[in-house]
C-alpha positions as CSV (number, residue, x, y, z in Angstrom):
1,E,114.1,81.9,110.5
2,R,117.3,81.1,108.6
3,G,120.0,83.2,107.0
4,L,121.9,86.2,107.9
5,L,119.5,87.5,110.6
6,G,117.7,84.2,111.3
7,G,115.6,84.1,114.4
8,M,116.0,87.7,115.2
9,L,113.5,90.6,114.9
10,E,113.8,93.2,112.2
11,V,112.0,96.3,111.1
12,P,109.9,96.0,108.0
13,S,112.0,96.4,104.9
14,S,112.2,95.8,101.2
15,D,114.7,93.3,99.8
16,W,118.3,94.2,100.0
17,G,120.0,94.6,96.7
18,E,122.9,96.1,94.8
19,A,121.2,99.4,94.3
20,F,118.8,101.5,96.4
21,S,115.1,100.7,95.8
22,D,113.1,103.9,95.1
23,A,110.6,104.9,97.7
24,D,107.6,103.5,95.7
25,V,109.2,100.0,95.6
26,A,110.0,100.2,99.3
27,L,106.5,101.3,100.3
28,R,105.0,98.2,98.6
29,S,106.7,96.3,101.5
30,A,105.2,98.5,104.2
31,P,103.1,96.4,106.5
32,V,100.5,99.2,107.1
33,R,99.2,102.2,105.2
34,A,100.5,105.4,106.6
35,D,102.2,108.7,105.6
36,W,105.7,107.3,105.2
37,L,108.4,110.0,105.1
38,P,112.1,109.7,104.3
39,V,114.5,110.3,107.1
40,S,117.6,112.3,105.9
41,G,120.9,110.4,105.7
42,I,121.6,106.7,105.5
43,V,122.4,103.9,107.9
44,A,125.7,102.1,107.0
45,H,126.5,98.7,108.4
46,T,129.4,96.4,107.5
47,F,128.8,92.6,107.7
48,T,131.8,90.3,107.4
49,H,131.4,90.0,103.6
50,F,129.5,93.1,102.5
51,R,128.6,96.7,103.4
52,L,124.9,97.6,103.6
53,E,123.6,101.2,103.2
54,V,119.9,101.7,104.1
55,S,117.6,104.6,103.5
56,V,115.0,104.8,106.2
57,L,111.3,105.8,106.0
58,R,109.2,106.5,109.1
59,A,105.5,107.1,109.9
60,I,103.3,107.6,112.9
61,V,101.0,104.7,113.0
62,P,98.0,104.5,115.3
63,A,97.9,101.6,117.8
64,D,94.8,100.2,116.2
65,A,96.3,100.1,112.7
66,T,95.6,96.9,110.7
67,L,98.2,95.1,108.7
68,N,98.0,95.1,104.9
69,V,96.9,91.8,103.3
70,W,100.4,91.0,102.2
71,A,102.1,91.7,105.5
72,A,102.0,88.0,106.7
73,A,100.4,88.7,110.1
74,E,101.9,85.6,111.6
75,R,105.4,87.1,111.0
76,C,104.5,90.6,112.4
77,R,104.4,91.9,115.9
78,W,104.0,95.3,117.4
79,V,106.6,96.4,120.0
80,R,106.2,99.5,122.1
81,R,109.0,102.0,121.7
82,R,109.7,101.7,125.5
83,D,110.2,97.9,125.1
84,L,112.6,97.9,122.1
85,H,115.6,97.6,124.4
86,A,114.5,94.1,125.5
87,Q,114.0,92.7,122.0
88,A,116.4,90.3,120.1
89,L,117.5,92.9,117.6
90,P,120.7,92.6,115.6
91,S,122.9,95.7,115.7
92,V,122.0,96.7,112.2
93,M,118.3,96.9,113.2
94,K,119.2,98.9,116.3
95,K,121.0,101.4,114.1
96,I,118.1,101.6,111.8
97,I,115.6,102.1,114.7
98,A,117.9,104.8,116.3
99,H,118.2,106.6,113.0
100,G,114.4,106.5,112.3
101,L,113.2,107.6,115.7
102,P,112.7,111.3,116.1
103,Q,115.3,112.8,118.5
104,S,113.7,114.4,121.5
């Protein structure tokens, strides 16, 4: 609720750090079991005091998927793709979502 993106929605992610986490570390933060695949390229975003570069993984997750035990269900919510535009998403999360969604 506090901090850089306090009170806003964000996509599931691993901790931000000085170096990229490898995929195995990032997958431990995934809220559901799925076949997560890397999306080519990175998302770059500059905050006032640092630059963030993000590698994105994506998966097709069924609507009835259950959260992993460590996902903190009270902090998770499903949003339909068609409803993303109406969510309180910071610009960095909008970039990540746009990068991760298949282009059609």
